[in-house]
N, C-alpha and C positions, 0 to 999 in steps of 0.2 A: 199339413197338420202341424200345429204349434207343439213344440217340445216342452214338456212339463219341467219345472225346476226340480232338481233332485230332492230338495228338502220338502217338496209337496207330494212326493211319490211314496207309496208304501215300500217296505224293504224288499219284498219279493219282486215287484215291478222294476225297481232300480237294479237289482241283481240280474234279472233277465236281460235288461238293456245292456248292462255292463258285459255280460257274456256274449251278446250279439256284437258289441263293439270289438271285443277281443278277437272274435272269429274273423271279423272283417279286416282287422289290422294284421292278423296272422296270414290271411290269404295274400296280402301284399298287392292288391289290385287298386288301392286308393292312391290318389295323387298325394304329393307331400302336404299340400294345404288341407286336403280332406283328412289325412292321417293326423295332422296336428290338431284339427278341430275334434276329431274322434278321441284323441288322447286327452285333450282338455276336458271333454265331456266325461270321459272315463274317470278322471281324477275327481271331478265334482261328484260323480256317483259313489265312488269309493269313500270320500269324506262324509257324505250324507249317510251312507250305510254304516260306517264306523260310528258315527254319532248315534244312530238308532240303536246299535248293538250296545254301546256304552250306557245309554239310557235304560235299556232293558236289563242290563246287568245290575245297574244301581237299584232298579225296582225290585229285582229278585233279592238283592242283599237286604233291602229295607224290610221286605216281607219276611225273610228268614230271621232277621233280628227281632221283629215284632213277635214272631211265633216261638222264638228260642226259649223264652221264659214260660210259655204255655205248654211246650212239648214235654212229655214225660217219657222216659225210656221204657220200652215195652219188654216185659219179661214173660216168655211163654209159660203158661200154667198159672199165671197170677191174674186174677180177675179184679176189676175195679168194683168197689162197693159204694 
């Protein structure tokens, strides 16, 4: 099975693969070459995940800035007319 590029994976899939790689590395049963390949893949997954999180954070900030002017503080007992 061909391995997907991290940038083409959704965040949850990349995180699940990363967790799997960490578990394999922690078990210590991989050869040095396999460990290095797993580590490299893990770094790629982390970078792609961080990029996705940064994009999501920017989207949230943009949405909050757009709504900031439209939002009105709510005061209990005060009805809008």
